[in-house]
C-alpha positions as CSV (number, residue, x, y, z in Angstrom):
1,M,-34.7,-70.3,1.6
2,P,-35.1,-67.1,-0.5
3,S,-37.8,-64.8,0.7
4,P,-40.7,-64.0,-1.7
5,K,-40.4,-60.7,-3.5
6,T,-43.1,-58.3,-2.7
7,A,-44.2,-55.6,-5.0
8,A,-43.5,-52.1,-4.0
9,P,-46.6,-50.1,-3.2
10,A,-47.7,-47.9,-6.1
11,S,-47.1,-44.3,-5.3
12,E,-50.0,-42.2,-6.2
13,T,-48.8,-39.3,-8.4
14,T,-51.1,-36.8,-9.8
15,A,-49.8,-35.6,-13.1
16,E,-50.3,-31.8,-13.3
17,P,-51.4,-30.6,-16.8
18,F,-48.6,-28.9,-18.8
19,V,-48.8,-25.1,-18.8
20,V,-47.2,-23.3,-21.7
21,P,-44.7,-20.7,-20.4
22,E,-45.8,-17.1,-20.6
23,G,-44.7,-15.4,-23.9
24,I,-44.7,-18.7,-25.9
25,Q,-47.5,-19.3,-28.4
26,L,-47.9,-22.7,-29.9
27,E,-49.5,-23.6,-33.2
28,H,-51.2,-27.0,-33.8
29,K,-51.9,-29.0,-36.9
30,F,-52.6,-32.6,-37.7
31,G,-50.0,-34.7,-39.6
32,A,-50.8,-35.3,-43.2
33,V,-49.8,-39.0,-43.1
34,T,-50.6,-40.1,-39.5
35,G,-53.3,-37.7,-38.6
36,K,-51.7,-37.2,-35.1
37,P,-51.5,-33.7,-33.6
38,M,-48.2,-31.8,-34.0
39,W,-47.1,-28.7,-32.2
40,R,-44.5,-25.9,-32.7
41,V,-43.8,-22.4,-31.5
42,V,-45.4,-19.6,-33.6
43,N,-43.0,-17.5,-35.7
44,F,-39.9,-19.7,-34.9
45,N,-38.3,-21.8,-37.6
46,M,-38.4,-25.3,-36.0
47,P,-39.8,-28.7,-36.7
48,Y,-43.1,-29.9,-35.3
49,A,-43.1,-32.0,-32.1
50,G,-45.5,-34.6,-30.9
51,S,-46.7,-32.7,-27.8
52,P,-46.7,-29.2,-26.4
53,E,-44.1,-30.2,-23.8
54,E,-41.8,-31.5,-26.5
55,A,-42.3,-28.4,-28.6
56,V,-41.4,-26.1,-25.7
57,K,-38.3,-28.1,-24.8
58,L,-37.2,-28.2,-28.5
59,Y,-37.8,-24.4,-28.8
60,R,-35.7,-23.7,-25.7
61,N,-32.9,-25.9,-26.9
62,L,-32.9,-24.3,-30.4
63,H,-33.3,-20.8,-29.0
64,Q,-30.3,-21.3,-26.7
65,A,-28.2,-22.5,-29.6
66,F,-29.2,-19.5,-31.7
67,T,-28.6,-16.9,-29.0
68,S,-25.2,-18.4,-27.9
69,G,-23.9,-18.3,-31.5
70,Y,-23.4,-22.0,-31.6
71,F,-25.9,-22.5,-34.4
72,T,-25.4,-19.7,-36.9
73,A,-25.1,-19.7,-40.7
74,S,-21.7,-18.2,-40.7
75,S,-20.1,-20.7,-38.2
76,K,-18.2,-23.6,-39.4
77,R,-17.2,-26.5,-37.2
78,G,-13.6,-26.9,-36.4
79,T,-12.5,-23.4,-37.4
80,T,-11.9,-20.3,-35.4
81,A,-13.4,-16.8,-36.1
82,Q,-10.9,-14.3,-37.3
């Protein structure tokens, strides 16, 4: 006879509020169509994100790509620099 499944006890996790890293400033605006808040890093050419956490994550990914040279205007995929 199969034993009845018991639900796992819910772990009480307290979500800590997101803290923007030092040196990063975010700008906020509301979407023209949806009216939802959108965030992005000030003075960095990037799209808006749906939350401050997503904006910081996107900024870090794009910043890494720019600084590593992977994402530059002069680079072309599949060719080597000469």
